N, C-alpha and C positions, 0 to 999 in steps of 0.2 A: 429049371426053376429051383431056387434055393428053398430049403425047408426050415422054417423058423418055428419056435414054440413059444406060446404065450407072450411074455414080456419082450422077448427078443423081436417078435414080429411087430409089436407096437413101437418099440424103439427104432426098428428099421424104417417103418413108415414115417414116424415123426422126425427122426434124425436126418432124413434125406430131403427135407423141405428147406427152401431158401430162408424162410422166416426163422426156423429153428437154428440154422447155421449162423445167421446174423445174431440171434439171441446169445448163442454160445460165445461168439467172438466178442460181443459187447460186454458180456459178463466177465470175461478174462480181462478186457480193457479196463473196466471199472475197478477190478481188484488191483491191477497194476497201478492205476492212478491213485488208489487209496494208499498202497504201500509206498509209492513214490512221494506223495504229499505229506505223509505222517513221519517219514524218516528224519526230517529235519527237526522234529519236535522232541526227539529222544535225548535224554541226558545220561541214562545208564549205558555203560559200554556193552552189556549183554544184549539189551534191546536194540542198540545200534547195529550189532552184528546180525541179530534176527531180522531187522528191517532190510539190511543189505542183502541177506540171503533171499528173503521173500520177494524183494524188488527184482532181483536178477532172475529168480524162478519164474515170476509172472511175465517178465520181459521175454524170456525164452519161450514160454508157453504162448504168448501173444504172437511172436514171430512165426511159430509153427502153425498156429491157426490162420495167420495171414497167408501163408503159403498154401495151406490146404484149401481154404475157402475163397481165395482170390479177392480178398478184401484187405485194404491197408490204410489205416489211419495213422499217419506219420507222426503227428504231434500229440502226446498225451494231454489231457485237459483241454482239448480244443473243440470237442463235440459236446453239445448240451444234451440234456435229457429229452426223451421222446424221439430220438433219432430213429429213422426207419429206412432200411434198404430193402426195397420190395423184391428186386431180382439181383442176384450177384453172379450170374453165369458168365457175363462178359467182363467181370472184374470191376472193382471200385477202388480208386486211389484218391485219398483225401489228405491234402497237405495244406491246410488253411490255418490262418492265425486264430480264428474263432468261427465256429458254426453254432448259432444259437439254438434254441429249443424247437422241437417238433418239425425238423426238416425231413424231407423225403428225397431219397436218392435211388435211382434205377441203375440197371447194369450199364457198364461201359463209361461211367462218369469219371472224369479226371479233373481234380481241383488241385492246382499247384502254382508254383512260382515260375517266372520267366527268367532266363539267364540274364544276369546283370541287374535284376531287381531284388531289393532286399526284403520287401514286405510281401507277405502272402495274402490271398484273398480273405475278406471278412464277409461272412454270410449271415443274414438276419434271421428272425423268427419265421416259422411257417413257410419256408422257401421250398419249392419243388424243383429238383434238377432231373429232367427227363432223360430218357435213354440216350447214351452216347454223347451227351453234351460235355463241353470242356470249359473250364473257368481258369483263365491264365493271367497271372500278373497281379499287380497292386490294384485289385478291384473290390468294390463294396457293392454287395447285392442287398437291397432293402428288404424289409419285412413283407411277407405275403406275395413275393414275386414268383413267377414261373418262368423257367428257362426251357424252351421247346426242344424236342429231340434233335440231336446232331448239330446243335448251335455252338458257336465258339464265342465266349464272352471275354472281351478284352477291355471294355469300358464299364464304368459304373452303371448299375441298374437301379432305377428309382423304386421307391416303395409302392407295392400294389400294381406292378405292371407285368405284362407278358412280353418276352423278347424271343426272337427267332432269327436264324440266318448265320452266315459266315461273312463277316463278323456280325454278332447279334445286334439287331435293331429293334426299336420299339414297335410293337404291334397294336396293343390296346391295354387299357387299364382293367384290372379285375373288379368284379362286383364287390361292393362293401357289404358285409353281413351285419 
């Protein structure tokens, strides 16, 4: 058993949770997005150089965190606020055109494009992607939808529905709150 003292013990306990790893990854992602988005607004050559350095620094840091934590969000500015990845042990790959606010993703989720298709999936607000589900191709998932575990979504999902299966089919509508 390793012997830790004071703050190191607390840091070891907190730093090894999935939630804290996702928090650290998203923090670096948001810094990268900030420097990437503000670099075009610079007019001073010194600040342009600073922005280029910081953008590349956070891009490198993001790729290192992606490899370390098995989480990969391929397109910056595609994930909205309130994003939650509850478990990341199986890896999470997100390559979507946009994922709106307050989406929940579990381990083993893959969101991406199909060969020969130009557009990536578009995911609405409050969508839950359960463990091991795949969203492939030019797909639109509506708000408040739930994709069941190990489902493969290749067609559009209506707002407020639950889908399951390979390929995913409509099961029922969710309760309105």
